[in-house]
MIVO-543031 format. One record per residue: residue in three letters; residue number from 1; x, y, z of N, C-alpha, C in turn. Coordinates in steps of 0.02 Angstrom, whole numbers, padded with zeros to 5 digits. Example, Ala and Ser with C-alpha at 12.3 -4.5 7.8 and 13.67 -1.06 7.14 Angstrom:
residues 2
+------+--------+--------+--------+--------+--------+--------+--------+--------+--------+--------+
! bado ! fidren !     nX !     nY !     nZ !    caX !    caY !    caZ !     cX !     cY !     cZ !
+------+--------+--------+--------+--------+--------+--------+--------+--------+--------+--------+
!  ala !      1 !  00660 ! -00284 !  00390 !  00615 ! -00225 !  00390 !  00660 ! -00165 !  00390 !
!  ser !      2 !  00642 ! -00112 !  00354 !  00684 ! -00053 !  00357 !  00645 !  00002 !  00394 !
+------+--------+--------+--------+--------+--------+--------+--------+--------+--------+--------+
//
This chain:
residues 197
+------+--------+--------+--------+--------+--------+--------+--------+--------+--------+--------+
! bado ! fidren !     nX !     nY !     nZ !    caX !    caY !    caZ !     cX !     cY !     cZ !
+------+--------+--------+--------+--------+--------+--------+--------+--------+--------+--------+
!  met !      1 !  00318 ! -03819 !  02850 !  00332 ! -03861 !  02791 !  00405 ! -03882 !  02792 !
!  lys !      2 !  00416 ! -03947 !  02780 !  00485 ! -03973 !  02778 !  00508 ! -03977 !  02705 !
!  val !      3 !  00558 ! -03937 !  02688 !  00586 ! -03936 !  02620 !  00656 ! -03964 !  02624 !
!  ala !      4 !  00668 ! -04018 !  02586 !  00735 ! -04049 !  02585 !  00768 ! -04035 !  02518 !
!  ile !      5 !  00833 ! -04020 !  02521 !  00873 ! -04011 !  02461 !  00922 ! -04069 !  02457 !
!  val !      6 !  00923 ! -04104 !  02401 !  00964 ! -04164 !  02394 !  01038 ! -04144 !  02395 !
!  lys !      7 !  01075 ! -04175 !  02441 !  01146 ! -04162 !  02449 !  01185 ! -04213 !  02407 !
!  tyr !      8 !  01220 ! -04188 !  02357 !  01263 ! -04232 !  02316 !  01317 ! -04190 !  02285 !
!  asn !      9 !  01359 ! -04219 !  02243 !  01419 ! -04184 !  02219 !  01405 ! -04138 !  02160 !
!  ala !     10 !  01357 ! -04094 !  02168 !  01342 ! -04045 !  02116 !  01343 ! -03976 !  02147 !
!  gly !     11 !  01373 ! -03929 !  02113 !  01384 ! -03862 !  02141 !  01321 ! -03820 !  02145 !
!  asn !     12 !  01330 ! -03759 !  02169 !  01278 ! -03708 !  02168 !  01220 ! -03721 !  02217 !
!  ile !     13 !  01234 ! -03758 !  02271 !  01180 ! -03775 !  02317 !  01160 ! -03714 !  02360 !
!  phe !     14 !  01210 ! -03673 !  02379 !  01196 ! -03622 !  02430 !  01151 ! -03566 !  02403 !
!  ser !     15 !  01154 ! -03552 !  02339 !  01107 ! -03502 !  02312 !  01035 ! -03529 !  02314 !
!  val !     16 !  01027 ! -03595 !  02307 !  00960 ! -03625 !  02313 !  00936 ! -03622 !  02385 !
!  ile !     17 !  00980 ! -03639 !  02432 !  00963 ! -03635 !  02504 !  00941 ! -03564 !  02521 !
!  asn !     18 !  00980 ! -03515 !  02499 !  00964 ! -03445 !  02514 !  00899 ! -03422 !  02482 !
!  ala !     19 !  00885 ! -03445 !  02421 !  00823 ! -03427 !  02387 !  00762 ! -03454 !  02425 !
!  val !     20 !  00767 ! -03516 !  02450 !  00712 ! -03545 !  02489 !  00704 ! -03509 !  02555 !
!  lys !     21 !  00760 ! -03491 !  02587 !  00757 ! -03453 !  02650 !  00722 ! -03386 !  02640 !
!  arg !     22 !  00734 ! -03354 !  02583 !  00702 ! -03289 !  02569 !  00626 ! -03296 !  02564 !
!  leu !     23 !  00602 ! -03357 !  02551 !  00530 ! -03370 !  02548 !  00502 ! -03389 !  02617 !
!  gly !     24 !  00545 ! -03384 !  02668 !  00522 ! -03396 !  02737 !  00524 ! -03468 !  02759 !
!  val !     25 !  00561 ! -03511 !  02722 !  00566 ! -03582 !  02740 !  00640 ! -03598 !  02752 !
!  glu !     26 !  00654 ! -03633 !  02806 !  00722 ! -03655 !  02822 !  00731 ! -03725 !  02794 !
!  pro !     27 !  00766 ! -03732 !  02737 !  00771 ! -03799 !  02706 !  00823 ! -03843 !  02740 !
!  leu !     28 !  00817 ! -03907 !  02729 !  00864 ! -03956 !  02755 !  00906 ! -03980 !  02696 !
!  trp !     29 !  00971 ! -03977 !  02702 !  01016 ! -04001 !  02649 !  01042 ! -04069 !  02670 !
!  thr !     30 !  01020 ! -04122 !  02636 !  01033 ! -04189 !  02663 !  01037 ! -04242 !  02608 !
!  asp !     31 !  01075 ! -04295 !  02624 !  01075 ! -04355 !  02581 !  01046 ! -04415 !  02619 !
!  asp !     32 !  01011 ! -04400 !  02675 !  00981 ! -04453 !  02715 !  00915 ! -04475 !  02684 !
!  ala !     33 !  00909 ! -04539 !  02669 !  00850 ! -04565 !  02634 !  00786 ! -04550 !  02671 !
!  glu !     34 !  00786 ! -04562 !  02737 !  00726 ! -04551 !  02778 !  00704 ! -04478 !  02776 !
!  glu !     35 !  00752 ! -04433 !  02783 !  00737 ! -04361 !  02782 !  00709 ! -04340 !  02714 !
!  leu !     36 !  00738 ! -04366 !  02661 !  00715 ! -04349 !  02594 !  00645 ! -04376 !  02581 !
!  leu !     37 !  00633 ! -04438 !  02600 !  00568 ! -04469 !  02585 !  00511 ! -04442 !  02628 !
!  thr !     38 !  00527 ! -04411 !  02686 !  00474 ! -04385 !  02729 !  00466 ! -04309 !  02722 !
!  ala !     39 !  00506 ! -04277 !  02680 !  00499 ! -04205 !  02669 !  00434 ! -04190 !  02631 !
!  asp !     40 !  00406 ! -04130 !  02641 !  00346 ! -04110 !  02605 !  00363 ! -04092 !  02532 !
!  arg !     41 !  00422 ! -04063 !  02522 !  00445 ! -04044 !  02455 !  00519 ! -04061 !  02451 !
!  val !     42 !  00542 ! -04082 !  02392 !  00613 ! -04098 !  02381 !  00638 ! -04059 !  02321 !
!  ile !     43 !  00696 ! -04027 !  02329 !  00728 ! -03992 !  02274 !  00793 ! -04029 !  02257 !
!  phe !     44 !  00801 ! -04043 !  02193 !  00858 ! -04082 !  02167 !  00896 ! -04037 !  02119 !
!  pro !     45 !  00941 ! -03995 !  02147 !  00972 ! -03942 !  02106 !  01041 ! -03964 !  02081 !
!  gly !     46 !  01079 ! -03916 !  02056 !  01149 ! -03929 !  02043 !  01174 ! -03904 !  01977 !
!  gln !     47 !  01240 ! -03896 !  01976 !  01278 ! -03884 !  01915 !  01333 ! -03936 !  01917 !
!  gly !     48 !  01350 ! -03965 !  01860 !  01404 ! -04014 !  01862 !  01402 ! -04057 !  01799 !
!  glu !     49 !  01433 ! -04116 !  01805 !  01441 ! -04160 !  01748 !  01400 ! -04223 !  01760 !
!  ala !     50 !  01363 ! -04245 !  01710 !  01312 ! -04298 !  01719 !  01341 ! -04364 !  01745 !
!  ser !     51 !  01395 ! -04389 !  01715 !  01418 ! -04457 !  01733 !  01444 ! -04458 !  01806 !
!  asn !     52 !  01480 ! -04405 !  01826 !  01505 ! -04402 !  01895 !  01447 ! -04396 !  01944 !
!  ala !     53 !  01398 ! -04355 !  01927 !  01341 ! -04346 !  01972 !  01302 ! -04412 !  01979 !
!  met !     54 !  01290 ! -04447 !  01924 !  01253 ! -04511 !  01927 !  01292 ! -04563 !  01967 !
!  ala !     55 !  01358 ! -04565 !  01957 !  01400 ! -04613 !  01995 !  01393 ! -04601 !  02070 !
!  tyr !     56 !  01394 ! -04538 !  02089 !  01387 ! -04519 !  02160 !  01319 ! -04540 !  02187 !
!  leu !     57 !  01266 ! -04525 !  02149 !  01198 ! -04543 !  02171 !  01191 ! -04618 !  02180 !
!  arg !     58 !  01219 ! -04657 !  02132 !  01213 ! -04730 !  02135 !  01252 ! -04758 !  02194 !
!  glu !     59 !  01313 ! -04733 !  02205 !  01355 ! -04757 !  02260 !  01318 ! -04751 !  02327 !
!  arg !     60 !  01279 ! -04699 !  02335 !  01246 ! -04686 !  02398 !  01173 ! -04708 !  02399 !
!  gly !     61 !  01150 ! -04741 !  02345 !  01081 ! -04765 !  02342 !  01030 ! -04709 !  02333 !
!  leu !     62 !  01055 ! -04648 !  02318 !  01008 ! -04592 !  02311 !  00967 ! -04597 !  02247 !
!  asp !     63 !  00993 ! -04634 !  02197 !  00954 ! -04643 !  02135 !  00887 ! -04677 !  02150 !
!  lys !     64 !  00889 ! -04729 !  02192 !  00827 ! -04765 !  02210 !  00782 ! -04721 !  02254 !
!  val !     65 !  00813 ! -04683 !  02299 !  00774 ! -04639 !  02344 !  00734 ! -04589 !  02302 !
!  ile !     66 !  00768 ! -04557 !  02254 !  00734 ! -04507 !  02213 !  00675 ! -04538 !  02174 !
!  leu !     67 !  00685 ! -04598 !  02148 !  00632 ! -04631 !  02110 !  00573 ! -04651 !  02155 !
!  asp !     68 !  00585 ! -04658 !  02220 !  00531 ! -04677 !  02267 !  00491 ! -04618 !  02292 !
!  met !     69 !  00512 ! -04557 !  02275 !  00479 ! -04498 !  02302 !  00408 ! -04489 !  02275 !
!  lys !     70 !  00362 ! -04474 !  02321 !  00292 ! -04465 !  02303 !  00270 ! -04392 !  02310 !
!  gln !     71 !  00309 ! -04352 !  02347 !  00294 ! -04281 !  02357 !  00318 ! -04241 !  02296 !
!  pro !     72 !  00298 ! -04178 !  02290 !  00324 ! -04137 !  02235 !  00401 ! -04131 !  02238 !
!  val !     73 !  00433 ! -04144 !  02181 !  00506 ! -04140 !  02174 !  00521 ! -04090 !  02119 !
!  leu !     74 !  00571 ! -04047 !  02131 !  00592 ! -03999 !  02081 !  00665 ! -04009 !  02064 !
!  gly !     75 !  00679 ! -04032 !  02002 !  00747 ! -04036 !  01978 !  00767 ! -03969 !  01946 !
!  ile !     76 !  00829 ! -03947 !  01958 !  00853 ! -03884 !  01931 !  00918 ! -03897 !  01892 !
!  cys !     77 !  00922 ! -03872 !  01831 !  00982 ! -03875 !  01789 !  01004 ! -03948 !  01779 !
!  ile !     78 !  01061 ! -03968 !  01807 !  01080 ! -04038 !  01797 !  01030 ! -04084 !  01832 !
!  gly !     79 !  00995 ! -04059 !  01882 !  00942 ! -04098 !  01914 !  00888 ! -04117 !  01864 !
!  gln !     80 !  00871 ! -04071 !  01818 !  00824 ! -04087 !  01764 !  00853 ! -04140 !  01719 !
!  gln !     81 !  00915 ! -04131 !  01699 !  00945 ! -04178 !  01651 !  00952 ! -04248 !  01680 !
!  leu !     82 !  00969 ! -04253 !  01744 !  00977 ! -04319 !  01776 !  00910 ! -04355 !  01785 !
!  leu !     83 !  00855 ! -04318 !  01785 !  00789 ! -04350 !  01789 !  00769 ! -04382 !  01723 !
!  cys !     84 !  00805 ! -04366 !  01669 !  00790 ! -04396 !  01604 !  00821 ! -04465 !  01598 !
!  lys !     85 !  00807 ! -04498 !  01542 !  00828 ! -04567 !  01532 !  00903 ! -04573 !  01522 !
!  arg !     86 !  00930 ! -04528 !  01482 !  01000 ! -04534 !  01462 !  01027 ! -04466 !  01443 !
!  ser !     87 !  01093 ! -04456 !  01450 !  01125 ! -04393 !  01429 !  01183 ! -04408 !  01383 !
!  glu !     88 !  01189 ! -04367 !  01331 !  01247 ! -04372 !  01287 !  01311 ! -04353 !  01323 !
!  glu !     89 !  01305 ! -04318 !  01379 !  01364 ! -04299 !  01418 !  01393 ! -04362 !  01451 !
!  gly !     90 !  01449 ! -04386 !  01425 !  01479 ! -04447 !  01451 !  01439 ! -04509 !  01437 !
!  asn !     91 !  01392 ! -04507 !  01387 !  01348 ! -04564 !  01373 !  01320 ! -04595 !  01437 !
!  thr !     92 !  01287 ! -04553 !  01476 !  01267 ! -04572 !  01544 !  01195 ! -04597 !  01546 !
!  glu !     93 !  01186 ! -04655 !  01576 !  01118 ! -04679 !  01593 !  01096 ! -04641 !  01655 !
!  cys !     94 !  01039 ! -04607 !  01651 !  01016 ! -04565 !  01706 !  00958 ! -04599 !  01743 !
!  leu !     95 !  00917 ! -04560 !  01778 !  00866 ! -04589 !  01822 !  00805 ! -04617 !  01785 !
!  gly !     96 !  00789 ! -04588 !  01728 !  00735 ! -04616 !  01687 !  00665 ! -04598 !  01708 !
!  val !     97 !  00656 ! -04546 !  01749 !  00588 ! -04524 !  01765 !  00553 ! -04500 !  01701 !
!  phe !     98 !  00590 ! -04462 !  01661 !  00566 ! -04438 !  01596 !  00600 ! -04479 !  01541 !
!  pro !     99 !  00563 ! -04499 !  01489 !  00592 ! -04543 !  01439 !  00635 ! -04508 !  01386 !
!  met !    100 !  00655 ! -04446 !  01400 !  00692 ! -04407 !  01349 !  00768 ! -04416 !  01356 !
!  glu !    101 !  00802 ! -04401 !  01301 !  00875 ! -04403 !  01299 !  00903 ! -04332 !  01297 !
!  val !    102 !  00948 ! -04317 !  01342 !  00979 ! -04250 !  01346 !  01032 ! -04244 !  01291 !
!  lys !    103 !  01028 ! -04190 !  01253 !  01072 ! -04180 !  01195 !  01120 ! -04122 !  01207 !
!  arg !    104 !  01175 ! -04123 !  01171 !  01222 ! -04066 !  01174 !  01203 ! -04016 !  01119 !
!  phe !    105 !  01203 ! -03952 !  01136 !  01192 ! -03901 !  01085 !  01246 ! -03906 !  01031 !
!  gln !    106 !  01224 ! -03902 !  00968 !  01271 ! -03900 !  00912 !  01267 ! -03832 !  00879 !
!  pro !    107 !  01322 ! -03793 !  00879 !  01318 ! -03727 !  00848 !  01303 ! -03731 !  00774 !
!  leu !    108 !  01258 ! -03689 !  00750 !  01239 ! -03688 !  00680 !  01275 ! -03632 !  00642 !
!  lys !    109 !  01296 ! -03581 !  00681 !  01332 ! -03526 !  00650 !  01384 ! -03499 !  00700 !
!  his !    110 !  01428 ! -03457 !  00675 !  01485 ! -03434 !  00714 !  01464 ! -03401 !  00781 !
!  glu !    111 !  01408 ! -03365 !  00780 !  01387 ! -03329 !  00840 !  01360 ! -03374 !  00896 !
!  asp !    112 !  01345 ! -03437 !  00879 !  01316 ! -03483 !  00929 !  01369 ! -03503 !  00980 !
!  lys !    113 !  01368 ! -03472 !  01037 !  01418 ! -03486 !  01089 !  01390 ! -03536 !  01139 !
!  ile !    114 !  01425 ! -03592 !  01146 !  01405 ! -03643 !  01194 !  01453 ! -03638 !  01253 !
!  pro !    115 !  01431 ! -03637 !  01317 !  01362 ! -03645 !  01339 !  01319 ! -03584 !  01327 !
!  gln !    116 !  01253 ! -03596 !  01329 !  01207 ! -03539 !  01335 !  01215 ! -03513 !  01406 !
!  met !    117 !  01232 ! -03450 !  01412 !  01244 ! -03421 !  01479 !  01211 ! -03353 !  01482 !
!  gly !    118 !  01163 ! -03345 !  01526 !  01131 ! -03280 !  01534 !  01055 ! -03286 !  01532 !
!  trp !    119 !  01023 ! -03229 !  01520 !  00950 ! -03224 !  01525 !  00917 ! -03243 !  01459 !
!  asn !    120 !  00862 ! -03279 !  01464 !  00824 ! -03299 !  01405 !  00750 ! -03301 !  01425 !
!  ser !    121 !  00706 ! -03293 !  01376 !  00635 ! -03289 !  01392 !  00601 ! -03357 !  01385 !
!  leu !    122 !  00548 ! -03365 !  01424 !  00507 ! -03426 !  01425 !  00443 ! -03414 !  01385 !
!  tyr !    123 !  00416 ! -03468 !  01357 !  00351 ! -03463 !  01324 !  00316 ! -03531 !  01326 !
!  asp !    124 !  00252 ! -03532 !  01306 !  00210 ! -03592 !  01309 !  00210 ! -03621 !  01380 !
!  leu !    125 !  00193 ! -03579 !  01428 !  00195 ! -03600 !  01499 !  00132 ! -03639 !  01517 !
!  lys !    126 !  00143 ! -03696 !  01552 !  00088 ! -03738 !  01574 !  00099 ! -03758 !  01647 !
!  thr !    127 !  00047 ! -03781 !  01678 !  00045 ! -03806 !  01748 !  00050 ! -03749 !  01798 !
!  pro !    128 !  00027 ! -03762 !  01861 !  00029 ! -03711 !  01914 !  00100 ! -03690 !  01933 !
!  leu !    129 !  00151 ! -03725 !  01910 !  00220 ! -03703 !  01924 !  00231 ! -03632 !  01898 !
!  phe !    130 !  00195 ! -03614 !  01845 !  00204 ! -03548 !  01814 !  00146 ! -03500 !  01827 !
!  lys !    131 !  00110 ! -03512 !  01882 !  00056 ! -03466 !  01901 !  00084 ! -03395 !  01911 !
!  asp !    132 !  00051 ! -03346 !  01881 !  00072 ! -03275 !  01886 !  00139 ! -03260 !  01853 !
!  val !    133 !  00165 ! -03307 !  01814 !  00225 ! -03293 !  01773 !  00200 ! -03278 !  01703 !
!  asn !    134 !  00227 ! -03227 !  01671 !  00203 ! -03205 !  01605 !  00242 ! -03238 !  01549 !
!  glu !    135 !  00207 ! -03251 !  01494 !  00242 ! -03272 !  01433 !  00296 ! -03221 !  01418 !
!  lys !    136 !  00354 ! -03244 !  01399 !  00412 ! -03202 !  01381 !  00448 ! -03173 !  01441 !
!  asp !    137 !  00430 ! -03192 !  01503 !  00471 ! -03173 !  01560 !  00540 ! -03203 !  01554 !
!  phe !    138 !  00590 ! -03168 !  01581 !  00660 ! -03191 !  01575 !  00683 ! -03227 !  01638 !
!  val !    139 !  00722 ! -03280 !  01627 !  00753 ! -03319 !  01681 !  00826 ! -03333 !  01661 !
!  tyr !    140 !  00864 ! -03358 !  01709 !  00936 ! -03364 !  01699 !  00957 ! -03437 !  01685 !
!  phe !    141 !  00995 ! -03445 !  01631 !  01018 ! -03511 !  01608 !  01095 ! -03514 !  01607 !
!  val !    142 !  01123 ! -03573 !  01622 !  01193 ! -03589 !  01607 !  01195 ! -03663 !  01589 !
!  his !    143 !  01202 ! -03679 !  01524 !  01203 ! -03751 !  01506 !  01227 ! -03762 !  01435 !
!  ser !    144 !  01259 ! -03819 !  01425 !  01283 ! -03841 !  01359 !  01239 ! -03897 !  01332 !
!  tyr !    145 !  01199 ! -03927 !  01375 !  01156 ! -03983 !  01356 !  01083 ! -03962 !  01368 !
!  tyr !    146 !  01037 ! -03993 !  01331 !  00967 ! -03974 !  01336 !  00922 ! -04035 !  01330 !
!  val !    147 !  00862 ! -04028 !  01355 !  00810 ! -04080 !  01348 !  00766 ! -04060 !  01289 !
!  pro !    148 !  00761 ! -04101 !  01237 !  00719 ! -04083 !  01179 !  00646 ! -04071 !  01199 !
!  phe !    149 !  00611 ! -04033 !  01157 !  00540 ! -04022 !  01167 !  00503 ! -04089 !  01161 !
!  asp !    150 !  00455 ! -04099 !  01205 !  00413 ! -04159 !  01204 !  00341 ! -04138 !  01218 !
!  glu !    151 !  00296 ! -04154 !  01173 !  00225 ! -04134 !  01178 !  00195 ! -04153 !  01245 !
!  lys !    152 !  00215 ! -04211 !  01271 !  00183 ! -04238 !  01331 !  00211 ! -04207 !  01395 !
!  tyr !    153 !  00276 ! -04192 !  01397 !  00309 ! -04174 !  01460 !  00331 ! -04101 !  01464 !
!  thr !    154 !  00341 ! -04067 !  01408 !  00367 ! -03999 !  01410 !  00313 ! -03952 !  01437 !
!  ile !    155 !  00331 ! -03912 !  01488 !  00283 ! -03863 !  01517 !  00307 ! -03791 !  01509 !
!  ala !    156 !  00367 ! -03782 !  01481 !  00391 ! -03715 !  01462 !  00446 ! -03725 !  01410 !
!  lys !    157 !  00448 ! -03680 !  01362 !  00500 ! -03684 !  01310 !  00544 ! -03622 !  01313 !
!  ala !    158 !  00604 ! -03630 !  01286 !  00649 ! -03574 !  01273 !  00683 ! -03588 !  01206 !
!  asp !    159 !  00710 ! -03537 !  01175 !  00745 ! -03545 !  01112 !  00819 ! -03526 !  01119 !
!  phe !    160 !  00862 ! -03572 !  01099 !  00933 ! -03558 !  01093 !  00959 ! -03606 !  01040 !
!  ile !    161 !  00974 ! -03582 !  00982 !  00990 ! -03623 !  00923 !  00927 ! -03659 !  00898 !
!  leu !    162 !  00889 ! -03689 !  00944 !  00826 ! -03722 !  00927 !  00779 ! -03717 !  00987 !
!  pro !    163 !  00713 ! -03728 !  00977 !  00668 ! -03730 !  01035 !  00682 ! -03793 !  01077 !
!  tyr !    164 !  00682 ! -03786 !  01143 !  00694 ! -03844 !  01186 !  00653 ! -03837 !  01250 !
!  ser !    165 !  00655 ! -03889 !  01292 !  00617 ! -03890 !  01355 !  00652 ! -03848 !  01408 !
!  ala !    166 !  00623 ! -03791 !  01425 !  00648 ! -03752 !  01481 !  00623 ! -03780 !  01547 !
!  ala !    167 !  00566 ! -03817 !  01544 !  00540 ! -03851 !  01604 !  00498 ! -03911 !  01581 !
!  ile !    168 !  00498 ! -03962 !  01623 !  00461 ! -04024 !  01608 !  00423 ! -04046 !  01671 !
!  asn !    169 !  00373 ! -04088 !  01661 !  00333 ! -04113 !  01717 !  00305 ! -04182 !  01701 !
!  lys !    170 !  00310 ! -04226 !  01750 !  00276 ! -04292 !  01747 !  00256 ! -04309 !  01818 !
!  asp !    171 !  00190 ! -04316 !  01829 !  00164 ! -04333 !  01895 !  00190 ! -04283 !  01947 !
!  asn !    172 !  00225 ! -04307 !  01999 !  00249 ! -04263 !  02052 !  00318 ! -04233 !  02037 !
!  phe !    173 !  00346 ! -04250 !  01980 !  00413 ! -04225 !  01962 !  00408 ! -04165 !  01916 !
!  tyr !    174 !  00438 ! -04110 !  01937 !  00445 ! -04049 !  01897 !  00519 ! -04036 !  01889 !
!  ala !    175 !  00538 ! -04004 !  01834 !  00609 ! -03988 !  01826 !  00617 ! -03929 !  01780 !
!  thr !    176 !  00667 ! -03887 !  01795 !  00682 ! -03828 !  01755 !  00755 ! -03831 !  01732 !
!  gln !    177 !  00767 ! -03813 !  01669 !  00836 ! -03808 !  01645 !  00868 ! -03744 !  01672 !
!  phe !    178 !  00827 ! -03692 !  01681 !  00852 ! -03629 !  01707 !  00859 ! -03632 !  01783 !
!  his !    179 !  00891 ! -03580 !  01810 !  00902 ! -03575 !  01882 !  00852 ! -03526 !  01913 !
!  pro !    180 !  00797 ! -03551 !  01942 !  00750 ! -03504 !  01974 !  00783 ! -03464 !  02030 !
!  glu !    181 !  00831 ! -03495 !  02064 !  00864 ! -03461 !  02121 !  00907 ! -03402 !  02099 !
!  lys !    182 !  00921 ! -03398 !  02033 !  00962 ! -03343 !  02007 !  00921 ! -03298 !  01960 !
!  ser !    183 !  00855 ! -03308 !  01960 !  00812 ! -03275 !  01911 !  00769 ! -03220 !  01940 !
!  gly !    184 !  00794 ! -03187 !  01993 !  00760 ! -03128 !  02020 !  00689 ! -03143 !  02042 !
!  ser !    185 !  00644 ! -03094 !  02032 !  00576 ! -03100 !  02057 !  00537 ! -03154 !  02021 !
!  val !    186 !  00552 ! -03165 !  01956 !  00517 ! -03218 !  01918 !  00535 ! -03286 !  01948 !
!  gly !    187 !  00600 ! -03297 !  01960 !  00622 ! -03360 !  01989 !  00593 ! -03371 !  02059 !
!  ala !    188 !  00589 ! -03318 !  02098 !  00561 ! -03323 !  02166 !  00487 ! -03345 !  02162 !
!  lys !    189 !  00452 ! -03317 !  02113 !  00381 ! -03335 !  02103 !  00374 ! -03410 !  02086 !
!  ile !    190 !  00419 ! -03434 !  02043 !  00417 ! -03505 !  02023 !  00433 ! -03550 !  02082 !
!  leu !    191 !  00483 ! -03532 !  02122 !  00498 ! -03572 !  02182 !  00439 ! -03571 !  02232 !
!  lys !    192 !  00409 ! -03512 !  02240 !  00350 ! -03506 !  02285 !  00293 ! -03550 !  02259 !
!  asn !    193 !  00281 ! -03549 !  02193 !  00230 ! -03592 !  02164 !  00244 ! -03665 !  02177 !
!  phe !    194 !  00308 ! -03685 !  02171 !  00327 ! -03755 !  02185 !  00310 ! -03773 !  02257 !
!  leu !    195 !  00327 ! -03730 !  02303 !  00313 ! -03744 !  02374 !  00238 ! -03749 !  02388 !
!  glu !    196 !  00198 ! -03716 !  02346 !  00125 ! -03715 !  02356 !  00088 ! -03768 !  02313 !
!  leu !    197 !  00124 ! -03808 !  02275 !  00090 ! -03857 !  02232 !  00048 ! -03904 !  02274 !
+------+--------+--------+--------+--------+--------+--------+--------+--------+--------+--------+
//
């Protein structure tokens, strides 16, 4: 199986590469359109800032490449946010696979520390991406922005200040706000499920 990881100016790529290797697959880290479009699975990960990331993708034509993908695609963290229509972070127009707008968390009380950083539990799990994952299993998050809950696209929820989309799905595009590559055995299960979709 050929697994490609989108190469762009977003951090945290090597933990994703290592997580995929632990599943017995040697991934390709590339920004080559042909390699990305012919891969069996594509992972679109990253940590970073939305407007800079989108500018980089557009400069290299990767925005169009991602929209042309027909194979299963998994966005992670900012990868999820960039697949949405727009982000409040830098008032950024994003890829628009999902029609949602990414919002910034607004603290409601003194204890609400932004970003959300650390372990949080998932619930309302849908689709084979969460096969053998239990309601209330914990995964690892680091984020100041979130994708609101949407009846049509949300396939997992988490709560931090308010309920939001921990994962979304539309057609061949899946995305998680959390980092499966940093989420221990639960995250490994989710990545394995993605590779088996």
